TORPA-376493 format. One record per residue: residue in one letter; x, y, z of N, C-alpha, C in turn. Coordinates in Angstrom, 3 decimals. Layout:
TORPA-376493
<r><kolkol>A</kolkol><n_px>X</n_px><n_py>Y</n_py><n_pz>Z</n_pz><ca_px>X</ca_px><ca_py>Y</ca_py><ca_pz>Z</ca_pz><c_px>X</c_px><c_py>Y</c_py><c_pz>Z</c_pz></r>
...
//
This chain:
TORPA-376493
<r><kolkol>M</kolkol><n_px>0.269</n_px><n_py>-92.968</n_py><n_pz>10.730</n_pz><ca_px>-0.104</ca_px><ca_py>-91.628</ca_py><ca_pz>10.324</ca_pz><c_px>0.995</c_px><c_py>-90.645</c_py><c_pz>10.745</c_pz></r>
<r><kolkol>P</kolkol><n_px>1.380</n_px><n_py>-89.715</n_py><n_pz>9.861</n_pz><ca_px>2.474</ca_px><ca_py>-88.801</ca_py><ca_pz>10.202</ca_pz><c_px>2.049</c_px><c_py>-87.761</c_py><c_pz>11.247</c_pz></r>
<r><kolkol>K</kolkol><n_px>3.045</n_px><n_py>-87.148</n_py><n_pz>11.858</n_pz><ca_px>2.772</ca_px><ca_py>-86.093</ca_py><ca_pz>12.826</ca_pz><c_px>2.171</c_px><c_py>-84.885</c_py><c_pz>12.116</c_pz></r>
<r><kolkol>M</kolkol><n_px>1.376</n_px><n_py>-84.141</n_py><n_pz>12.847</n_pz><ca_px>0.778</ca_px><ca_py>-82.938</ca_py><ca_pz>12.281</ca_pz><c_px>1.751</c_px><c_py>-81.776</c_py><c_pz>12.431</c_pz></r>
<r><kolkol>K</kolkol><n_px>1.968</n_px><n_py>-81.037</n_py><n_pz>11.338</n_pz><ca_px>2.908</ca_px><ca_py>-79.925</ca_py><ca_pz>11.388</ca_pz><c_px>2.247</c_px><c_py>-78.673</c_py><c_pz>11.955</c_pz></r>
<r><kolkol>T</kolkol><n_px>3.052</n_px><n_py>-77.881</n_py><n_pz>12.661</n_pz><ca_px>2.607</ca_px><ca_py>-76.594</ca_py><ca_pz>13.157</ca_pz><c_px>2.708</c_px><c_py>-75.579</c_py><c_pz>12.029</c_pz></r>
<r><kolkol>N</kolkol><n_px>1.691</n_px><n_py>-74.726</n_py><n_pz>11.904</n_pz><ca_px>1.722</ca_px><ca_py>-73.658</ca_py><ca_pz>10.913</ca_pz><c_px>2.758</c_px><c_py>-72.622</c_py><c_pz>11.347</c_pz></r>
<r><kolkol>S</kolkol><n_px>3.731</n_px><n_py>-72.339</n_py><n_pz>10.481</n_pz><ca_px>4.842</ca_px><ca_py>-71.460</ca_py><ca_pz>10.853</ca_pz><c_px>4.390</c_px><c_py>-70.043</c_py><c_pz>11.156</c_pz></r>
<r><kolkol>S</kolkol><n_px>3.426</n_px><n_py>-69.538</n_py><n_pz>10.394</n_pz><ca_px>2.968</ca_px><ca_py>-68.172</ca_py><ca_pz>10.650</ca_pz><c_px>2.205</c_px><c_py>-68.099</c_py><c_pz>11.965</c_pz></r>
<r><kolkol>A</kolkol><n_px>1.480</n_px><n_py>-69.154</n_py><n_pz>12.319</n_pz><ca_px>0.709</ca_px><ca_py>-69.157</ca_py><ca_pz>13.563</ca_pz><c_px>1.622</c_px><c_py>-69.207</c_py><c_pz>14.780</c_pz></r>
<r><kolkol>K</kolkol><n_px>2.705</n_px><n_py>-69.957</n_py><n_pz>14.704</n_pz><ca_px>3.576</ca_px><ca_py>-70.060</ca_py><ca_pz>15.878</ca_pz><c_px>4.317</c_px><c_py>-68.752</c_py><c_pz>16.145</c_pz></r>
<r><kolkol>K</kolkol><n_px>4.459</n_px><n_py>-67.898</n_py><n_pz>15.114</n_pz><ca_px>5.066</ca_px><ca_py>-66.584</ca_py><ca_pz>15.313</ca_pz><c_px>4.071</c_px><c_py>-65.578</c_py><c_pz>15.896</c_pz></r>
<r><kolkol>R</kolkol><n_px>2.778</n_px><n_py>-65.792</n_py><n_pz>15.675</n_pz><ca_px>1.773</ca_px><ca_py>-64.797</ca_py><ca_pz>16.034</ca_pz><c_px>1.043</c_px><c_py>-65.082</c_py><c_pz>17.342</c_pz></r>
<r><kolkol>F</kolkol><n_px>1.014</n_px><n_py>-66.325</n_py><n_pz>17.790</n_pz><ca_px>0.246</ca_px><ca_py>-66.691</ca_py><ca_pz>18.978</ca_pz><c_px>1.140</c_px><c_py>-67.354</c_py><c_pz>20.008</c_pz></r>
<r><kolkol>S</kolkol><n_px>0.773</n_px><n_py>-67.188</n_py><n_pz>21.288</n_pz><ca_px>1.460</ca_px><ca_py>-67.905</ca_py><ca_pz>22.360</ca_pz><c_px>0.431</c_px><c_py>-68.340</c_py><c_pz>23.385</c_pz></r>
<r><kolkol>I</kolkol><n_px>0.746</n_px><n_py>-69.368</n_py><n_pz>24.129</n_pz><ca_px>-0.199</ca_px><ca_py>-69.960</ca_py><ca_pz>25.065</ca_pz><c_px>0.148</c_px><c_py>-69.516</c_py><c_pz>26.487</c_pz></r>
<r><kolkol>T</kolkol><n_px>-0.870</n_px><n_py>-69.129</n_py><n_pz>27.256</n_pz><ca_px>-0.657</ca_px><ca_py>-68.738</ca_py><ca_pz>28.641</ca_pz><c_px>-0.588</c_px><c_py>-69.990</c_py><c_pz>29.515</c_pz></r>
<r><kolkol>G</kolkol><n_px>-0.288</n_px><n_py>-69.796</n_py><n_pz>30.785</n_pz><ca_px>-0.209</ca_px><ca_py>-70.911</ca_py><ca_pz>31.712</ca_pz><c_px>-1.533</c_px><c_py>-71.617</c_py><c_pz>31.911</c_pz></r>
<r><kolkol>S</kolkol><n_px>-2.633</n_px><n_py>-70.861</n_py><n_pz>31.795</n_pz><ca_px>-3.953</ca_px><ca_py>-71.457</ca_py><ca_pz>31.991</ca_pz><c_px>-4.520</c_px><c_py>-72.051</c_py><c_pz>30.707</c_pz></r>
<r><kolkol>G</kolkol><n_px>-3.768</n_px><n_py>-71.976</n_py><n_pz>29.602</n_pz><ca_px>-4.200</ca_px><ca_py>-72.596</ca_py><ca_pz>28.354</ca_pz><c_px>-4.901</c_px><c_py>-71.668</c_py><c_pz>27.384</c_pz></r>
<r><kolkol>K</kolkol><n_px>-5.019</n_px><n_py>-70.380</n_py><n_pz>27.726</n_pz><ca_px>-5.604</ca_px><ca_py>-69.422</ca_py><ca_pz>26.793</ca_pz><c_px>-4.563</c_px><c_py>-69.027</c_py><c_pz>25.752</c_pz></r>
<r><kolkol>I</kolkol><n_px>-5.024</n_px><n_py>-68.482</n_py><n_pz>24.637</n_pz><ca_px>-4.118</ca_px><ca_py>-68.123</ca_py><ca_pz>23.551</ca_pz><c_px>-4.014</c_px><c_py>-66.605</c_py><c_pz>23.467</c_pz></r>
<r><kolkol>K</kolkol><n_px>-2.771</n_px><n_py>-66.093</n_py><n_pz>23.557</n_pz><ca_px>-2.516</ca_px><ca_py>-64.663</ca_py><ca_pz>23.475</ca_pz><c_px>-2.255</c_px><c_py>-64.266</c_py><c_pz>22.033</c_pz></r>
<r><kolkol>R</kolkol><n_px>-2.617</n_px><n_py>-63.003</n_py><n_pz>21.708</n_pz><ca_px>-2.351</ca_px><ca_py>-62.453</ca_py><ca_pz>20.388</ca_pz><c_px>-2.009</c_px><c_py>-60.987</c_py><c_pz>20.535</c_pz></r>
<r><kolkol>K</kolkol><n_px>-1.350</n_px><n_py>-60.434</n_py><n_pz>19.519</n_pz><ca_px>-1.059</ca_px><ca_py>-59.007</ca_py><ca_pz>19.510</ca_pz><c_px>-2.161</c_px><c_py>-58.279</c_py><c_pz>18.768</c_pz></r>
<r><kolkol>H</kolkol><n_px>-2.306</n_px><n_py>-56.986</n_py><n_pz>19.069</n_pz><ca_px>-3.286</ca_px><ca_py>-56.168</ca_py><ca_pz>18.372</ca_pz><c_px>-2.747</c_px><c_py>-55.712</c_py><c_pz>17.017</c_pz></r>
<r><kolkol>A</kolkol><n_px>-3.657</n_px><n_py>-55.511</n_py><n_pz>16.083</n_pz><ca_px>-3.305</ca_px><ca_py>-54.991</ca_py><ca_pz>14.763</ca_pz><c_px>-3.261</c_px><c_py>-53.461</c_py><c_pz>14.809</c_pz></r>
<r><kolkol>F</kolkol><n_px>-2.874</n_px><n_py>-52.850</n_py><n_pz>13.717</n_pz><ca_px>-2.868</ca_px><ca_py>-51.387</ca_py><ca_pz>13.529</ca_pz><c_px>-1.848</c_px><c_py>-50.671</c_py><c_pz>14.410</c_pz></r>
<r><kolkol>K</kolkol><n_px>-0.714</n_px><n_py>-51.296</n_py><n_pz>14.694</n_pz><ca_px>0.305</ca_px><ca_py>-50.644</ca_py><ca_pz>15.517</ca_pz><c_px>1.631</c_px><c_py>-50.542</c_py><c_pz>14.769</c_pz></r>
<r><kolkol>S</kolkol><n_px>1.637</n_px><n_py>-50.791</n_py><n_pz>13.443</n_pz><ca_px>2.917</ca_px><ca_py>-50.851</ca_py><ca_pz>12.744</ca_pz><c_px>3.290</c_px><c_py>-49.571</c_py><c_pz>12.011</c_pz></r>
<r><kolkol>H</kolkol><n_px>2.335</n_px><n_py>-48.890</n_py><n_pz>11.389</n_pz><ca_px>2.662</ca_px><ca_py>-47.658</ca_py><ca_pz>10.663</ca_pz><c_px>1.437</c_px><c_py>-46.748</c_py><c_pz>10.627</c_pz></r>
<r><kolkol>I</kolkol><n_px>1.626</n_px><n_py>-45.543</n_py><n_pz>10.083</n_pz><ca_px>0.617</ca_px><ca_py>-44.477</ca_py><ca_pz>10.080</ca_pz><c_px>0.167</c_px><c_py>-44.211</c_py><c_pz>11.517</c_pz></r>
<r><kolkol>L</kolkol><n_px>1.136</n_px><n_py>-43.943</n_py><n_pz>12.383</n_pz><ca_px>0.846</ca_px><ca_py>-43.762</ca_py><ca_pz>13.799</ca_pz><c_px>0.616</c_px><c_py>-42.303</c_py><c_pz>14.174</c_pz></r>
<r><kolkol>T</kolkol><n_px>0.905</n_px><n_py>-41.367</n_py><n_pz>13.256</n_pz><ca_px>0.797</ca_px><ca_py>-39.948</ca_py><ca_pz>13.611</ca_pz><c_px>-0.647</c_px><c_py>-39.521</c_py><c_pz>13.819</c_pz></r>
<r><kolkol>K</kolkol><n_px>-1.570</n_px><n_py>-40.105</n_py><n_pz>13.083</n_pz><ca_px>-2.978</ca_px><ca_py>-39.703</ca_py><ca_pz>13.214</ca_pz><c_px>-3.693</c_px><c_py>-40.420</c_py><c_pz>14.349</c_pz></r>
<r><kolkol>K</kolkol><n_px>-3.055</n_px><n_py>-41.407</n_py><n_pz>14.956</n_pz><ca_px>-3.681</ca_px><ca_py>-42.138</ca_py><ca_pz>16.054</ca_pz><c_px>-3.315</c_px><c_py>-41.479</c_py><c_pz>17.385</c_pz></r>
<r><kolkol>S</kolkol><n_px>-4.269</n_px><n_py>-41.465</n_py><n_pz>18.298</n_pz><ca_px>-4.032</ca_px><ca_py>-40.816</ca_py><ca_pz>19.591</ca_pz><c_px>-3.077</c_px><c_py>-41.662</c_py><c_pz>20.434</c_pz></r>
<r><kolkol>T</kolkol><n_px>-2.464</n_px><n_py>-41.009</n_py><n_pz>21.398</n_pz><ca_px>-1.516</ca_px><ca_py>-41.693</ca_py><ca_pz>22.284</ca_pz><c_px>-2.209</c_px><c_py>-42.792</c_py><c_pz>23.073</c_pz></r>
<r><kolkol>K</kolkol><n_px>-3.426</n_px><n_py>-42.517</n_py><n_pz>23.524</n_pz><ca_px>-4.182</ca_px><ca_py>-43.504</ca_py><ca_pz>24.293</ca_pz><c_px>-4.474</c_px><c_py>-44.734</c_py><c_pz>23.441</c_pz></r>
<r><kolkol>R</kolkol><n_px>-4.853</n_px><n_py>-44.508</n_py><n_pz>22.184</n_pz><ca_px>-5.168</ca_px><ca_py>-45.624</ca_py><ca_pz>21.280</ca_pz><c_px>-3.933</c_px><c_py>-46.478</c_py><c_pz>21.015</c_pz></r>
<r><kolkol>K</kolkol><n_px>-2.784</n_px><n_py>-45.819</n_py><n_pz>20.773</n_pz><ca_px>-1.538</ca_px><ca_py>-46.558</ca_py><ca_pz>20.520</ca_pz><c_px>-1.103</c_px><c_py>-47.338</c_py><c_pz>21.757</c_pz></r>
<r><kolkol>R</kolkol><n_px>-1.279</n_px><n_py>-46.725</n_py><n_pz>22.936</n_pz><ca_px>-0.891</ca_px><ca_py>-47.400</ca_py><ca_pz>24.174</ca_pz><c_px>-1.745</c_px><c_py>-48.642</c_py><c_pz>24.411</c_pz></r>
<r><kolkol>N</kolkol><n_px>-3.049</n_px><n_py>-48.542</n_py><n_pz>24.136</n_pz><ca_px>-3.931</ca_px><ca_py>-49.693</ca_py><ca_pz>24.334</ca_pz><c_px>-3.679</c_px><c_py>-50.795</c_py><c_pz>23.321</c_pz></r>
<r><kolkol>L</kolkol><n_px>-3.148</n_px><n_py>-50.455</n_py><n_pz>22.147</n_pz><ca_px>-2.813</ca_px><ca_py>-51.470</ca_py><ca_pz>21.150</ca_pz><c_px>-1.521</c_px><c_py>-52.210</c_py><c_pz>21.502</c_pz></r>
<r><kolkol>T</kolkol><n_px>-0.748</n_px><n_py>-51.664</n_py><n_pz>22.456</n_pz><ca_px>0.522</ca_px><ca_py>-52.278</ca_py><ca_pz>22.847</ca_pz><c_px>0.314</c_px><c_py>-53.607</c_py><c_pz>23.558</c_pz></r>
<r><kolkol>Y</kolkol><n_px>-0.732</n_px><n_py>-53.669</n_py><n_pz>24.393</n_pz><ca_px>-0.919</ca_px><ca_py>-54.832</ca_py><ca_pz>25.254</ca_pz><c_px>-1.462</c_px><c_py>-56.025</c_py><c_pz>24.473</c_pz></r>
<r><kolkol>F</kolkol><n_px>-1.212</n_px><n_py>-57.213</n_py><n_pz>25.005</n_pz><ca_px>-1.685</ca_px><ca_py>-58.435</ca_py><ca_pz>24.385</ca_pz><c_px>-3.181</c_px><c_py>-58.596</c_py><c_pz>24.601</c_pz></r>
<r><kolkol>G</kolkol><n_px>-3.839</n_px><n_py>-59.217</n_py><n_pz>23.641</n_pz><ca_px>-5.241</ca_px><ca_py>-59.548</ca_py><ca_pz>23.769</ca_pz><c_px>-5.391</c_px><c_py>-61.052</c_py><c_pz>23.806</c_pz></r>
<r><kolkol>E</kolkol><n_px>-6.621</n_px><n_py>-61.487</n_py><n_pz>23.944</n_pz><ca_px>-6.912</ca_px><ca_py>-62.919</ca_py><ca_pz>23.977</ca_pz><c_px>-7.682</c_px><c_py>-63.285</c_py><c_pz>22.715</c_pz></r>
<r><kolkol>V</kolkol><n_px>-7.395</n_px><n_py>-64.457</n_py><n_pz>22.154</n_pz><ca_px>-8.097</ca_px><ca_py>-64.917</ca_py><ca_pz>20.956</ca_pz><c_px>-9.552</c_px><c_py>-65.189</c_py><c_pz>21.307</c_pz></r>
<r><kolkol>H</kolkol><n_px>-10.456</n_px><n_py>-64.764</n_py><n_pz>20.449</n_pz><ca_px>-11.887</ca_px><ca_py>-64.931</ca_py><ca_pz>20.687</ca_pz><c_px>-12.244</c_px><c_py>-66.413</c_py><c_pz>20.748</c_pz></r>
<r><kolkol>K</kolkol><n_px>-13.274</n_px><n_py>-66.719</n_py><n_pz>21.536</n_pz><ca_px>-13.683</ca_px><ca_py>-68.110</ca_py><ca_pz>21.747</ca_pz><c_px>-14.044</c_px><c_py>-68.805</c_py><c_pz>20.433</c_pz></r>
<r><kolkol>A</kolkol><n_px>-14.618</n_px><n_py>-68.043</n_py><n_pz>19.488</n_pz><ca_px>-15.017</ca_px><ca_py>-68.626</ca_py><ca_pz>18.205</ca_pz><c_px>-13.814</c_px><c_py>-69.024</c_py><c_pz>17.356</c_pz></r>
<r><kolkol>D</kolkol><n_px>-12.657</n_px><n_py>-68.419</n_py><n_pz>17.605</n_pz><ca_px>-11.470</ca_px><ca_py>-68.683</ca_py><ca_pz>16.792</ca_pz><c_px>-10.473</c_px><c_py>-69.633</c_py><c_pz>17.450</c_pz></r>
<r><kolkol>T</kolkol><n_px>-10.678</n_px><n_py>-69.978</n_py><n_pz>18.713</n_pz><ca_px>-9.668</ca_px><ca_py>-70.767</ca_py><ca_pz>19.423</ca_pz><c_px>-9.447</c_px><c_py>-72.142</c_py><c_pz>18.808</c_pz></r>
<r><kolkol>N</kolkol><n_px>-10.508</n_px><n_py>-72.798</n_py><n_pz>18.336</n_pz><ca_px>-10.335</ca_px><ca_py>-74.124</ca_py><ca_pz>17.737</ca_pz><c_px>-9.467</c_px><c_py>-74.067</c_py><c_pz>16.485</c_pz></r>
<r><kolkol>N</kolkol><n_px>-9.672</n_px><n_py>-73.052</n_py><n_pz>15.639</n_pz><ca_px>-8.869</ca_px><ca_py>-72.906</ca_py><ca_pz>14.431</ca_pz><c_px>-7.418</c_px><c_py>-72.644</c_py><c_pz>14.751</c_pz></r>
<r><kolkol>V</kolkol><n_px>-7.168</n_px><n_py>-71.793</n_py><n_pz>15.742</n_pz><ca_px>-5.782</ca_px><ca_py>-71.475</ca_py><ca_pz>16.122</ca_pz><c_px>-5.110</c_px><c_py>-72.695</c_py><c_pz>16.723</c_pz></r>
<r><kolkol>K</kolkol><n_px>-5.836</n_px><n_py>-73.458</n_py><n_pz>17.541</n_pz><ca_px>-5.256</ca_px><ca_py>-74.665</ca_py><ca_pz>18.124</ca_pz><c_px>-4.918</c_px><c_py>-75.692</c_py><c_pz>17.061</c_pz></r>
<r><kolkol>L</kolkol><n_px>-5.744</n_px><n_py>-75.783</n_py><n_pz>16.011</n_pz><ca_px>-5.429</ca_px><ca_py>-76.682</ca_py><ca_pz>14.896</ca_pz><c_px>-4.147</c_px><c_py>-76.249</c_py><c_pz>14.202</c_pz></r>
<r><kolkol>Q</kolkol><n_px>-3.974</n_px><n_py>-74.953</n_py><n_pz>13.998</n_pz><ca_px>-2.765</ca_px><ca_py>-74.441</ca_py><ca_pz>13.345</ca_pz><c_px>-1.529</c_px><c_py>-74.654</c_py><c_pz>14.200</c_pz></r>
<r><kolkol>L</kolkol><n_px>-1.704</n_px><n_py>-74.607</n_py><n_pz>15.519</n_pz><ca_px>-0.578</ca_px><ca_py>-74.820</ca_py><ca_pz>16.429</ca_pz><c_px>-0.375</c_px><c_py>-76.303</c_py><c_pz>16.750</c_pz></r>
<r><kolkol>A</kolkol><n_px>-1.130</n_px><n_py>-77.174</n_py><n_pz>16.094</n_pz><ca_px>-1.038</ca_px><ca_py>-78.627</ca_py><ca_pz>16.282</ca_pz><c_px>-1.275</c_px><c_py>-79.014</c_py><c_pz>17.732</c_pz></r>
<r><kolkol>M</kolkol><n_px>-2.242</n_px><n_py>-78.359</n_py><n_pz>18.374</n_pz><ca_px>-2.586</ca_px><ca_py>-78.670</ca_py><ca_pz>19.749</ca_pz><c_px>-3.803</c_px><c_py>-79.571</c_py><c_pz>19.830</c_pz></r>
<r><kolkol>K</kolkol><n_px>-4.438</n_px><n_py>-79.863</n_py><n_pz>18.694</n_pz><ca_px>-5.649</ca_px><ca_py>-80.679</ca_py><ca_pz>18.688</ca_pz><c_px>-5.458</c_px><c_py>-81.901</c_py><c_pz>17.829</c_pz></r>
//
């Protein structure tokens, strides 16, 4: 059976922490920033964690399962 390929778009968007959790970036930080408050833009800067319901799908795309 051939090796499973990693999804190219997924490997650009997600990264794995040392404890095995999957990091992701927040959406809505690329354009139309003038109407968003400074606090909202600052909070969108930081990394978030992939929801538990989505981790299996992301791991499949990253060929971790």
